[in-house]
C-alpha positions in Angstrom: 29.3 -9.0 39.8 25.9 -10.1 38.4 25.1 -9.3 34.8 21.7 -7.6 34.2 19.2 -9.8 32.5 17.9 -7.2 30.0 14.5 -7.5 28.4 14.9 -7.6 24.6 11.3 -8.1 23.4 8.4 -7.2 25.7 5.2 -8.0 23.8 2.8 -7.0 26.6 4.5 -3.6 26.9 4.4 -3.0 23.2 0.8 -3.9 22.9 -0.4 -1.8 25.8 1.1 1.4 24.3 -1.8 1.8 22.0 -5.0 -0.3 21.8 -5.7 0.5 18.1 -5.6 -2.3 15.6 -3.3 -0.2 13.3 -0.8 -0.1 16.1 -1.1 -3.7 17.4 -1.3 -5.6 14.1 2.3 -4.8 12.9 3.6 -5.7 16.4 1.8 -9.0 16.5 2.9 -9.9 12.9 6.5 -9.0 13.4 6.5 -10.8 16.8 5.1 -14.0 15.2 7.8 -13.8 12.5 10.7 -13.0 14.9 9.7 -15.4 17.6 8.9 -18.1 15.1 12.3 -17.7 13.6 14.1 -17.8 16.9 12.1 -21.0 17.9 12.7 -22.7 14.5 16.4 -22.2 14.8 16.5 -23.2 18.5 17.7 -19.9 19.7 15.3 -19.6 22.7 15.9 -21.0 26.2 13.1 -21.7 28.7 10.4 -19.7 26.9 7.6 -20.8 24.6 6.1 -17.9 22.7 3.3 -20.0 21.1 0.4 -22.0 22.6 -0.6 -25.6 21.7 -2.6 -24.3 18.7 0.5 -22.3 17.4 -1.0 -18.9 18.3 1.3 -16.2 19.7 1.2 -15.8 23.4 0.7 -12.1 23.9 2.3 -12.2 27.4 5.7 -13.3 25.9 8.7 -11.5 27.2 12.2 -12.4 25.9 15.1 -11.6 28.2 18.8 -11.9 27.6 18.8 -15.2 29.6 16.1 -16.6 27.2 18.5 -16.6 24.3 21.4 -18.8 23.2 24.7 -16.9 22.5 23.7 -17.0 18.7 20.3 -15.6 19.5 21.8 -12.8 21.5 24.2 -11.9 18.7 21.3 -11.8 16.3 19.5 -9.2 18.6 22.7 -7.2 18.6 23.5 -7.3 14.9 20.5 -8.2 12.6 17.2 -7.6 14.4 17.4 -3.8 14.6 18.0 -3.7 10.8 15.2 -6.1 10.2 12.8 -3.9 12.2 14.0 -0.9 10.2 13.2 -2.8 7.0 9.7 -3.6 8.3 9.1 0.0 9.1 10.0 1.1 5.6 8.6 -1.7 3.5 5.0 -1.5 2.1 5.0 -5.1 0.8 2.1 -7.1 2.3 4.3 -10.1 2.8 7.1 -8.2 4.5 6.7 -10.1 7.9 7.4 -13.4 6.2 10.6 -12.1 4.8 13.2 -13.2 7.3 16.0 -13.6 4.8 18.0 -10.8 6.6 17.8 -12.9 9.8 18.7 -16.1 8.0 21.7 -14.6 6.4 22.9 -13.0 9.7 22.4 -16.3 11.6 24.4 -18.2 8.9 27.2 -15.6 9.2 27.2 -15.9 13.0 27.3 -19.7 12.9 30.0 -19.6 10.2 32.2 -17.3 12.2 31.7 -19.6 15.3 32.9 -22.6 13.3 36.1 -21.0 12.1 
């Protein structure tokens, strides 16, 4: 039985829902933060979300198979809460605040090493 390779983050789909800047800017900012976090912590497999200049590739799609087990666990446990925080927060620097993701990843890695 083959497991379905679910899409977990589909940037092109999110961006085409609405062409307005007020819609696209938060998506781009949160994607830069999230994908940068995943890349920095080596949680991505066979996908490069940034170009040579470090700019976000707007055609990036993250599937289940593009994540390490830790990355997948993060999508299950912490990323929905982080997105909720972003939706509620009015702080201009909210996208750089990945402490919730860092804590969750530390917890995942800690429990793996027990």
